[in-house]
N, C-alpha and C positions, 0 to 999 in steps of 0.2 A: 650510468644513470639507471635508476630503477625503472623497471618495465611498468610500474604503476601509472606513470603518466599516460601510457598507451591504454590502460584499462579505465581511465577516468573519462571515457567517451560516454556522453549521455546517450543511452541506448533508446532509440526511437523504435519501439516494438509496436507496430500498428496492426490492428485488424479492424477493418472498417465494419461498422454495424449501421448500414444505411448511411447516416450522416454523422456518426460519432467516431472519433479516433481517440487514442489514449497512449500514454507512455509513463514509465517509471524513471525516476532519477534520484540522485543523492546530491546534497549541497556541495560536497567536495569529496576528495578521495582519501584524505588523511585526517584522522581524529586523535585527540589526546585520550589517554586512559580515563575512563569515567565520564567522558563527554557524551551528551545525548547525540545519538545517531538516528536521524529521521530518514525514512524511505518515503518519497513523495510520489503520488500518482496524480496525473493531470488528464482530465477528459475534456475534449473540445467538441463543440457542436459545429461541424463544418457545413451544415446544410442550411436551407432557407426557412425552416420552420422550427419552433421550439420542441425540445425533447423532454419528456417527463421520465426521470431515471430514479431507480431505487437508491436510498440513502440509509445506511445503518451504521451502528457503532463499529468503527474500524477494527476493534479488538474482539468482536463477537463472531461466532461461526456463521452468522447471517450476512456478514459484510461482503462476501464475495472475494475476499483476499485469501491467498495461500502464500505464505512466506517461509522460506527455509534458509537458514544461515549455515555456512560451512562448519561452524562450531557446534551445531545442534547434535545431540546424541543420536547415534545410529540406532534404528529399531532393532530390538533384541529378539523379536518374534518373527517367524516366517508367515504367520497368519495375517490376513488383511485387517486393517483397523476397522472397527465397527463404526457405523454412522452415529451421529449425535442427534438426539430427538429434542423436540421442544418447539415453541413458537418463536418467531422472530419479531422483535419490536423494530419496526423500520418505518420510514416515511418516504416521501418522494421529494425530489428537487427539480424544479423547472429550469432547464438550461436553454436560454435564448439562443437564436442563431448567431454564430460568430463569437460566442462567449465560451469561457472555460471554467472548470471547477477543479480545485486542487485539494486533495486530502493527504494526510500524512500519518505514518505509523512509526512509533518509537521502537526501533529495533531492540534497544536495550531492555525493553519491558518483558519480552517473552523469549529472549535469546541471550546466551552467555557470550558477551563480547568484552571481556575484561582483561584478556591476555594480549600483550603486544604481538603484532604480526599481521599477515595478510588474511583477508576474509572475502568470501563471495556470498552473495545473496541471490537466491532464485525467487522471483516474485511472479505471481499470477493474479489477475483480477478479472472476475466475471461480473459484468455490469448489465443488468437487465432493464427493460423498460418498465416503468411503474404502473402505467395505465393500460391494462390489457384490452380495454374496450376501444382504445384509440390507436390500435396497431394499424400501420399502413401496410397495404398489401401490394406485392408485385406479382400479379396473377393470383395464385393461391398460396403464396409463401409469405408467412408473417415475418416481421422484422427479426433479425438475428440478435442474439445477445453479444455484446462487445466482449471479446476475450483478448487480453493482453498478457504476454509472457516475456520475461527477459532475465538475464543474469547480469548483475553489476558487481564491481570489485571495489574494495576499500581496504585501508590499513589503519591499525591502531598503533601509533608511534609514541613511545615514551618520551621522545624529545619535543613533541608538539606541545604547545602551551595553550591551555584552555581552562576556564574556571569550571571544574567538575561539580560545583555545589548545586547546579540547577538540576542534575539528574535525580537526586533523592526526592526533590519536590515534585518533579514530573511523575516519578514512579508512585509516590503516595497518592497523587490525584487519580492516576489510572487504576489503582487498586480499590478505589472507593466504590461503594454500592450505589451511589447516587449518579444516575446517567449524566446529569449536567456537569458534575465535577469531573467525571471521566472525560467528557468531551472537551472541557476547558484544559485538561492536562494534555490531550493530544493536539490541541490547536494553540496552546500557549507559545509565546516566543516571539 
């Protein structure tokens, strides 16, 4: 039996940020070639009061996501990557006590996942509080930023059957210059 069954454990990588917790997961462990593969991130407000968190386009450098797939090209330079400049268009989302928010990132959008075989994805998410004036203090220490890291495993199997026609439609929406169309592509389905 494939060891993939053992790798399809939904990794609960939690780092508490006051009252927030979060984790990454995949819908399943095996995908057909050309099938959309989404990485999901769920943040939960475990505390007694609402939390105002940053919300940005999941595909922008402002999103707080860092995603690497095992098929990504290895860096060819020994020099560190330069930072990206610019302003971030973001908003905030109020997360009530006991509620969760799920975001998803289409891995096929920015990563080459078209060859059958096993893959791993290293995912990190930094989620900060949106309202700096409403920070709660524990002594002199402000709230921490939620930081979640995990590694998940999946396989592209040529014998799996899935309608791959939805992937080109999603990719077209995500390449749009219109923010609303990009968001509809990342949340469609």
